Each structure stands twice: as structure tokens, then as C-alpha cells.
C-alpha distance (Angstrom), angle and dihedral (degrees) to the residues before:
residue distance angle dihedral
M1 . . .
K2 3.78 . .
L3 3.81 120.1 .
I4 3.79 126.4 -173.7
Y5 3.77 124.3 -153.0
P6 3.83 133.6 172.0
A7 3.80 116.4 -117.1
S8 3.78 130.4 -166.0
I9 3.78 113.8 -132.7
S10 3.78 124.1 -165.4
R11 3.70 139.9 165.0
D12 3.85 123.3 -125.1
E13 3.75 101.6 -154.5
E14 3.83 93.2 -176.2
N15 3.77 92.6 59.4
N16 3.86 95.6 28.2
I17 3.80 94.3 -125.9
Y18 3.83 140.5 120.9
I19 3.76 118.3 -126.8
V20 3.85 121.5 -151.8
K21 3.82 118.8 -167.8
V22 3.80 126.8 -179.3
P23 3.83 100.9 -163.4
D24 3.84 94.5 -168.1
I25 3.83 92.5 58.7
P26 3.83 111.6 63.9
G27 3.82 112.1 -127.6
C28 3.76 94.9 13.0
E29 3.77 104.2 133.8
I30 3.83 125.2 121.7
E31 3.78 138.4 174.4
S32 3.77 130.9 -150.6
E33 3.81 139.7 162.7
T34 3.81 96.3 -119.1
L35 3.81 129.6 46.4
A36 3.78 94.1 -129.6
D37 3.80 92.2 50.5
A38 3.82 90.9 46.5
I39 3.81 92.3 53.4
T40 3.81 91.7 45.5
K41 3.78 92.2 48.9
G42 3.84 89.6 45.7
I43 3.80 90.8 55.4
D44 3.81 90.8 48.1
A45 3.79 92.9 48.6
A46 3.76 93.3 46.9
S47 3.80 91.6 46.1
S48 3.78 90.9 52.3
L49 3.75 94.4 48.2
L50 3.82 93.4 46.0
L51 3.83 90.4 48.6
D52 3.80 89.6 51.4
E53 3.80 88.9 55.1
L54 3.80 92.8 48.7
E55 3.80 94.2 45.1
N56 3.84 89.7 52.3
G57 3.78 91.8 52.1
R58 3.79 95.2 -109.1
R59 3.76 126.8 134.1
V60 3.79 115.4 -106.7
P61 3.76 114.6 -115.0
K62 3.77 118.8 -93.3
A63 3.81 114.2 -108.8
S64 3.78 116.4 -115.7
P65 3.84 121.9 -128.7
I66 3.78 109.9 -89.4
E67 3.78 91.0 -121.0
S68 3.77 92.5 60.3
I69 3.85 93.7 61.0
R70 3.80 115.0 105.8
V71 3.75 119.1 -143.2
E72 3.78 134.6 -166.7
P73 3.82 116.1 -108.2
G74 3.79 107.5 -77.2
G75 3.84 91.5 18.4
F76 3.79 129.3 110.3
V77 3.78 140.7 -157.7
N78 3.79 122.2 -110.1
M79 3.76 129.7 -178.7
L80 3.78 114.7 -121.8
M81 3.79 121.3 -157.1
M82 3.78 118.6 -151.6
D83 3.81 121.1 -166.0
V84 3.78 99.7 -163.0
N85 3.83 94.9 -175.3
T86 3.78 92.1 55.5
Y87 3.80 90.6 43.1
A88 3.85 91.2 52.1
E89 3.78 90.5 50.5
K90 3.80 96.6 47.6
S91 3.81 92.5 46.6
N92 3.85 92.5 45.2
R93 3.80 91.0 -121.7
S94 3.75 125.8 166.2
L95 3.76 106.2 -38.5
L96 3.84 102.5 166.7
K97 3.75 126.2 -158.4
K98 3.83 112.6 -131.5
N99 3.76 126.1 -177.5
V100 3.77 112.5 -132.7
R101 3.78 127.3 -167.1
I102 3.77 117.1 -142.7
P103 3.82 131.8 158.9
Q104 3.83 116.6 -87.2
W105 3.82 93.0 -118.8
L106 3.83 89.8 55.2
S107 3.79 91.3 49.1
S108 3.82 89.5 50.2
F109 3.78 90.9 49.7
A110 3.79 92.1 49.5
D111 3.82 91.1 49.1
S112 3.82 92.9 48.4
Q113 3.80 90.3 50.9
Q114 3.81 93.3 42.7
I115 3.82 90.9 -121.5
N116 3.72 116.2 166.7
I117 3.82 103.3 -136.4
S118 3.80 93.2 -163.0
E119 3.81 90.7 54.1
V120 3.82 92.8 48.1
L121 3.79 91.8 49.4
A122 3.83 92.6 47.4
N123 3.80 92.5 47.3
T124 3.82 91.7 47.2
L125 3.80 93.9 48.5
T126 3.86 90.3 45.9
G127 3.85 88.6 52.4
I128 3.82 90.7 51.2
Y129 3.80 90.8 48.5
E130 3.80 91.5 49.5
Q131 3.82 90.9 48.8
Q132 3.78 89.4 50.8
L133 3.81 91.5 52.0
A134 3.76 92.5 48.1
Y135 3.82 91.3 48.7
E136 3.80 92.5 48.4
D137 3.83 90.7 47.8
K138 3.81 90.8 51.7
F139 3.79 100.8 41.1
E140 3.82 102.6 16.8
R141 3.76 93.6 -131.5
P142 3.80 132.6 80.8
P143 3.81 120.2 -101.0
V144 3.75 122.4 -126.7
L145 3.76 104.7 -100.5
Q146 3.74 115.4 -159.4
L147 3.78 123.0 -176.4
V148 3.81 112.7 -159.1
Q149 3.79 114.9 -138.6
H150 3.80 112.9 -147.2
S151 3.76 118.3 -148.7
């Protein structure tokens, strides 16, 4: 799942560092000697904090409009994109094994098409989660989600 947040980026000339703050993600503030490294570390820090929220069953914070972000004099706002699925994989975080029951014919079809069932399930659940977030953001209440079981 990809999430985009605005970040304020400023330069501390006295200490010769760049500071990246993601105001919508509590505790997400990093410093680094180069701009590129500061942005990279900002993305990693934000990804880690967002993944913590998701793993603990909490909703990720809503991103503020870019124009609402305050910056230090001489600073600027940059959008950071976090891919929490990729971050979870690269940091070996919380991949759970789940047993799934599907009909034999469906398993055979998936095998013949070289379809990764775990990937399809993860992508489908991610899509449902993203739809839920979009709906809640728009209407500020959860939709009634019904999954139909086929016999």
C-alpha cells in the first residue's frame, strides 16, 4: 500500500544539517547531512511509523493538504511516498503465514497460471483496506462491508 504525506524540509546552517518533518505522523522528524539522505531517512522513518500503526490495528493518520504545511524560512514542502508493503518486506517485518481453504479446481487453475495466491490475497485485502479509508475520509463513517460466501 502506497501512502503519500507532505513533509517540511529545512536546512540548519549552524549545525550543517537538513531536517525533515512529517507533521501528520507523530514523532517523524529526522536529520541528516545531505538533502538526499534526509529525504531517504524521512521516508524510512515515516514507513516504519505507519507500519507500526497498521500492525497494531490502528488507522493511519490522514495526510494534510500540502498548502497547510508550515515551513521554516528558506525551507520547502516535499511530498513523500511510502510503500509500506515494500518496507515491511525489506525490513523483514511481520509477514504472517495463514492457511487458506480454496477449492481444488481453483488451486489447479492458480498453479497452471503461476498465480501466487498469497500475493493475490494480500493485494485484495490491501485494496479493501484502501477503499475503507477512502470511504471513511469522504463520509466520516465506516461502510457496511459484506463478503458473500459462495457455496
